[in-house]
N, C-alpha and C positions, 0 to 999 in steps of 0.2 A: 448526429452524434454520439456514437457508443462511448458507453461511462465504465470501464470494468472492475470501476472501484466503489459503484453503487447496486454492487450485487452485497448479498454477506447471510450466512448462517449461521441461525442460531439456535436455540432452548428450543422447542416444540411447549414445552412447561410453560416457561415466564419470561420469552424470548432476549434472554442473554446472548448477544453475539459472542460467536466462537471464530476464535483464530488457529492459527500455528502452534501460538501459544499450551494452547490447551491440546491441540490435534495436530502433529506435524503429521500424520497420514492426510492430510488436506492438500497438501504443498503435490501429492501425485495426480492433482484435479485437473485437468489442464481444460481451456477454455477457448472458444474456436468460433469463428463469426462465419455464417453462412449464408448469404441472402438478409432473408429480414430474419433470421434465426441465428438465436448462440447454444452452439453444441455445446454440452459438459461433458467429460471423458474420464475416466479412472479404471487402473486393472480389473478386472477380473467383471467389469459394470459395460453391460450394452448403454450408448448413446442417449442421454438425458438432449431433450430439441424443447427451447422454449425462442415464443416471440422473444426479439432485439430489444424491443420497447413494449413488457405488457400496460396492461393499460385496467382500470380499477373496475371494467366490466367482464375482465378478466378474472382478479384476483380481488382479495377481501383486505383492508385496511387495518392493519396490527401494529401496535407499537415495536418495537425494538430499542433494546435498550446496550449504548454503546460509549463506553467509560462510563461518566458519569452522567452523560444526557439520554434521554431519552423524547426518541421518535417515531413519528409516522412513516409505515413504510409496504408496499405491496406485499400477501405473501405470496408466493406461489405456486401454491395449491400442491394437493394430494400426492399428486405424480414425483414433483419435484423431492415435497418431503422424504418420501418413500424411497427416490433415488440415492439422496444424502445418509439417511438411515442405515440401511443398508450398507454404506461403502462402511460409514463411523461404527457402527454398530450401538446406536443411540441417536434418542425419539431426536431430528431435528428437522427445520425448515427450510427455507428459504425465502429469500427478502429481496426488497429491489425497490430502489427511491425513483421514480422517477423526476424529471427536470422541471414540474410543478408541484411537485411536494415538497416538505418542511424540510430543511438541511440547519446543520451545526454551522457555526461561524467559528472561525478560529481566532477571531477576536477575545472570548469567554475562554476560551482553552485554561484549563486551571493548570499553576506552573508553578515552579518556584523561583524563574528566574524570568524577566522578561521577554519580551520579541516585539516583534517590527511588524504585528499580523493588523489588519484597516477591518473597521465595522465593513459587512458584506463580505468579506475571503469565505466563502462559503462552501464546504464540504459535504463527505457524506460520511462512507463507514469506514474510511480510511483510521489510522490514529489523529493524524495531523494534519490536514489541509491533502488541498487533488494530488500534490504533482513535489517528488521528492527525487532531485539530480545527483550525480554523482560522477566521478575520477575515472575514467578508465586508468590511469597513469597512479591514481591513489590505489584501485584494486590490487595492481597490480605489485607495488609498493606494501602492501598487506601477506601481497599475498610472498613478497622474498620472506619475509620474516613467519612466513609458515612450514609444518613439515606436511602437511593435505594442505593443496592451492583448493581455494572454493572460487566460486564465480558470482556473478551480479547476482542473479537467483535468489541468494542468502541476502538477499539486502534489499529486492523488489523496488528496485528504483522505476520511476518512468521514462526515463531524460540522461545516457549517461554521455559522458562527452569523452571527447578524443584530443588527444594535441594541446593539451594544457597540463603544466607541473603537477607534481602530487600536492590534491588537496587544494589547488588556484581558487576552486570554487566555492570555498568560504568566505573568501573578500571580495565577493561577487556582490555587487547590489543589484542592478538591473539585468536583466538579460533579454534577448529579444533572438526569435529563432523566426525566420520568414518574416509576416508579420506581426506574429505574436509575442506579448512583450510579459514578462513575468516580472518579480518582486523576490529575492531573498526578507525571506522574515523568520527566520532560526537555523538555527545546524539542527538534521540530525542525529538527534539523540538514541546510542544503539541496547538493544537489548537482549532476553532468551532467545528472542527469535532470530535471532540471526543463526544459532547453533544449528538449526533444522534442517540437514541433509534435502536440498531442493530433489532428489536423485534417489533419495529412499525411504522421504518420510516419515526422518527419523534423528532427534536429538542428538550430537554427536558426548559422546560421554566425556569428553579433555575440555569441553564448555567451550572449543572454538568456534569462531573468530574471534569470538568475543574478550578470550581472557587477555590476547597477544593486544587488543584493539584497546583493552584499562590501561598495559604497559606504556601506551605512548600516545595514545589519544582522547585521553581526560584531560576537560580543562576546567576551572574557577570560571562562570558558577555553576556548570551543570557538577553532581556532583560525581565521583570517581568510579564509581559502577555504570554511569550513561556515558562511553566515551562518543565522540562525532566521527561519524561518517557521512559528509552527502550534503545536504542543504535541501530548506523545507521551499516551496514556487508556490504563491498566490499568481493568478495569473490575470493580468489587466485589460489582454485584449489578446480575442481569438483568433484562432488560423490552422489550417492544418497544416501539421506537420511530417518531415520525411526524415527517415536512417541517411544519412549522410549531410542537413543541409548545414551549414555555415551557424555556428554560435558567436554570439555579439555579448560582448557585458562591459559592463561599467562598474570600476570598481567600488568598493567603498572609502 
């Protein structure tokens, strides 16, 4: 299995994770699978080709700090470091978290409000948990309020649902797709990262769509500055899912 959120760019000196919040041009990097290789492409760059599953014989074990957590990962080497450092213009490196290395546990997430994560809801380099779902109708409803429409790429969701009312996913408890089973563990609070234009690699000057979301999608106990858009999921039963699969949900 390939885990796209098990890769992260970090500073070379102290292993601090870097996201589009700090480097919006990262949005221009595309990742694709080619057999047993992962290809990284970006404007003006030659393709970086790496094994789909780097191992400890090929990489050095190093620490990466993600938010308040410090976990071990594999440094993918000098070629990868040179590639990302050239593209972003700063000393960086690329790290990978294989399935047998330590992960962060969602139950330990430091939040100002309660959430429904359970011990063993593991994830690597994403903000919080490994899966995020939103409804296409919710995105459409947001775009009706915006002068310049945005796409789902502004929100980096794993799973997009079609055919339900806007924001109906907020009220789902258990979700099943094929044999895969997910739990809704928290609403997804949004930040400045949503303002990064995925096609330009720049932050919007008017702070949209975040500013509009704050006018109608802010709910207690979440801070007013962090509107809700989509839901975080934990996975209890694994399966391969496909575009077009029917989705079943048990409501809260």
